[in-house]
C-alpha positions as CSV (number, residue, x, y, z in Angstrom):
1,M,-7.8,-3.2,4.7
2,K,-4.9,-5.5,4.7
3,A,-1.7,-4.2,6.3
4,T,0.2,-4.9,3.1
5,N,-2.3,-2.9,1.1
6,Q,-1.6,0.1,3.3
7,L,2.1,-0.2,2.8
8,K,1.6,-0.5,-0.9
9,A,-0.5,2.7,-0.9
10,E,2.2,4.5,1.0
11,H,4.7,3.3,-1.6
12,E,2.6,5.2,-4.2
13,G,3.0,8.4,-2.3
14,I,6.7,7.8,-1.8
15,E,7.1,7.2,-5.6
16,V,5.5,10.6,-6.3
17,M,8.0,12.2,-4.0
18,L,10.8,10.3,-5.7
19,R,9.7,11.8,-9.0
20,V,9.8,15.2,-7.5
21,L,13.2,14.5,-6.0
22,E,14.4,13.4,-9.5
23,A,13.1,16.7,-11.1
24,V,14.7,18.7,-8.3
25,S,18.0,16.9,-8.8
26,R,18.0,17.7,-12.5
27,R,17.6,21.4,-11.7
28,L,20.4,21.3,-9.1
29,E,22.7,19.4,-11.5
30,S,22.0,22.1,-14.1
31,G,23.0,24.8,-11.6
32,D,19.5,26.1,-11.2
33,A,18.4,27.3,-7.8
34,V,15.7,25.4,-5.9
35,D,13.7,26.8,-3.0
36,A,15.6,25.6,0.1
37,D,12.2,25.3,2.0
38,H,11.1,22.8,-0.6
39,L,14.2,20.8,-0.1
40,A,13.7,21.0,3.7
41,N,10.1,19.8,3.3
42,M,11.2,16.9,1.2
43,M,13.8,16.0,3.8
44,E,11.1,16.0,6.4
45,F,9.0,13.7,4.3
46,F,11.8,11.3,3.9
47,R,12.8,11.3,7.5
48,V,9.4,11.3,9.1
49,F,7.0,9.7,6.6
50,V,9.3,7.3,4.9
51,D,11.7,6.4,7.6
52,R,10.1,6.8,11.0
53,C,6.5,5.9,9.9
54,H,6.6,3.6,6.9
55,H,9.9,1.8,7.7
56,G,8.9,1.9,11.3
57,K,5.8,-0.1,10.5
58,E,7.8,-2.6,8.6
59,E,10.7,-2.9,11.0
60,H,8.8,-2.9,14.3
61,M,5.6,-4.8,13.2
62,L,5.6,-6.5,9.8
63,F,9.1,-8.0,9.9
64,P,8.7,-9.5,13.4
65,A,5.2,-10.9,12.4
66,L,6.8,-12.5,9.4
67,E,9.6,-14.0,11.5
68,Q,7.0,-15.5,13.9
69,V,5.5,-17.4,10.9
70,G,8.9,-18.7,9.8
71,V,10.3,-16.1,7.4
72,P,14.0,-15.8,8.2
73,R,15.6,-12.5,9.0
74,D,19.2,-13.5,8.1
75,G,19.7,-14.7,4.6
76,G,16.1,-13.9,3.6
77,P,14.1,-10.9,2.3
78,I,13.7,-9.3,5.7
79,G,17.5,-9.0,6.2
80,Q,17.9,-7.5,2.7
81,M,15.1,-5.0,3.4
82,L,16.8,-3.9,6.6
83,V,20.2,-3.4,4.8
84,E,18.4,-1.3,2.2
85,H,16.6,0.8,4.9
86,D,20.0,1.5,6.5
87,A,21.5,2.4,3.1
88,G,18.6,4.8,2.5
89,R,19.3,6.5,5.9
90,G,22.8,7.1,4.8
91,H,21.6,8.9,1.6
92,I,19.2,10.9,3.7
93,R,22.1,12.0,5.9
94,G,24.1,13.0,2.8
95,M,21.2,15.0,1.4
96,A,20.7,16.7,4.8
97,D,24.4,17.6,5.1
98,A,24.3,19.1,1.6
99,L,21.1,21.0,2.5
100,D,22.8,22.5,5.6
101,R,25.4,24.0,3.2
102,Y,23.0,24.9,0.5
103,G,23.2,28.6,-0.3
104,T,26.7,29.1,1.1
105,D,28.6,26.3,-0.6
106,P,28.4,26.2,-4.4
107,S,29.0,22.4,-4.5
108,A,26.1,21.7,-2.1
109,G,23.4,21.5,-4.8
110,T,25.4,18.9,-6.8
111,A,26.2,17.0,-3.6
112,F,22.5,17.0,-2.7
113,A,21.6,15.7,-6.2
114,S,24.2,13.0,-6.1
115,H,22.8,11.5,-2.9
116,A,19.3,12.0,-4.2
117,R,20.0,10.0,-7.3
118,K,21.4,7.1,-5.3
119,Y,18.4,7.3,-2.9
120,I,16.0,7.3,-5.8
121,E,17.6,4.3,-7.4
122,L,17.7,2.4,-4.1
123,L,14.2,3.2,-3.1
124,R,12.6,2.4,-6.5
125,D,14.3,-1.0,-6.5
126,H,13.4,-1.5,-2.8
127,I,9.7,-0.7,-3.3
128,Q,9.6,-3.1,-6.3
129,K,11.0,-5.9,-4.2
130,E,8.7,-5.2,-1.3
131,N,5.6,-5.0,-3.5
132,S,6.3,-8.1,-5.6
133,I,8.2,-10.4,-3.2
134,L,8.0,-9.5,0.5
135,F,4.3,-8.4,0.6
136,E,3.3,-11.4,-1.5
137,I,5.0,-13.6,1.1
138,A,3.2,-11.7,3.9
139,D,-0.2,-12.1,2.1
140,I,0.4,-15.9,2.0
141,K,1.9,-16.4,5.5
142,L,-0.3,-13.9,7.5
143,G,-3.9,-14.7,8.0
144,T,-6.8,-12.2,8.0
145,D,-6.6,-11.7,11.7
146,A,-2.9,-11.0,11.7
147,Q,-3.3,-8.6,8.8
148,S,-6.1,-6.8,10.6
149,D,-4.1,-6.6,13.8
150,L,-1.1,-5.2,11.9
151,F,-3.3,-2.7,10.2
152,D,-4.6,-1.5,13.6
153,A,-1.0,-1.4,15.0
154,F,0.1,0.6,11.9
155,E,-2.6,3.2,12.6
156,K,-1.5,3.5,16.2
157,L,2.2,3.9,15.2
158,E,1.3,6.5,12.7
159,T,-0.6,8.6,15.3
160,E,2.2,8.2,17.8
161,Q,5.2,8.6,15.4
162,I,4.0,11.4,13.1
163,G,1.0,12.8,14.9
164,V,-2.7,13.4,14.2
165,G,-3.2,15.1,10.8
166,K,0.5,14.9,9.7
167,H,-0.3,12.2,7.1
168,E,-2.7,14.5,5.5
169,E,-0.2,17.3,5.6
170,F,2.3,15.1,3.8
171,H,-0.3,14.4,1.1
172,K,-0.8,18.2,0.6
173,L,2.9,18.6,0.4
174,L,3.1,15.9,-2.3
175,D,0.4,17.7,-4.3
176,K,2.1,21.1,-3.9
177,L,5.6,19.9,-4.9
178,A,4.3,17.7,-7.7
179,G,2.4,20.7,-9.0
180,I,5.6,22.8,-9.0
181,Y,8.2,20.3,-10.2
182,L,6.3,17.7,-12.3
183,N,4.2,20.0,-14.5
């Protein structure tokens, strides 16, 4: 499998969780209670799967490989992706702060939803740019061997960063939360 195909497949899972987050945000904005454990599980998904694993693959492996074949960091798509990764981390911190107050502060649900809406918008746009621009550049610039080496490195990072079996746990979480919030 090409490394870029793995990243695109991960985007599909992330997009499911973004739809769940959107549904949860609607509930919170309406004043409805949402299971705090579900919110905590979603935050773990965004921190561990999206940021540490997925963005880690891009930042520590894909982007440097692209730079080696002449794709500029500054003023190019890599630099923009890094800016967006950092912006996403800010929204994750905002959601986490609201979650810490959830249940004791009446404004926490609305605050969570506000950061969630911004994160959803950012990530959807970000995924579209990566899939249609950055990964297309990678597919042109990186040969079969480089893609294969990246894929192997991605697998190693995943094992080291999130642990054996955690990827599958996240897929079960996606299925569970989608079943609750998207039906």
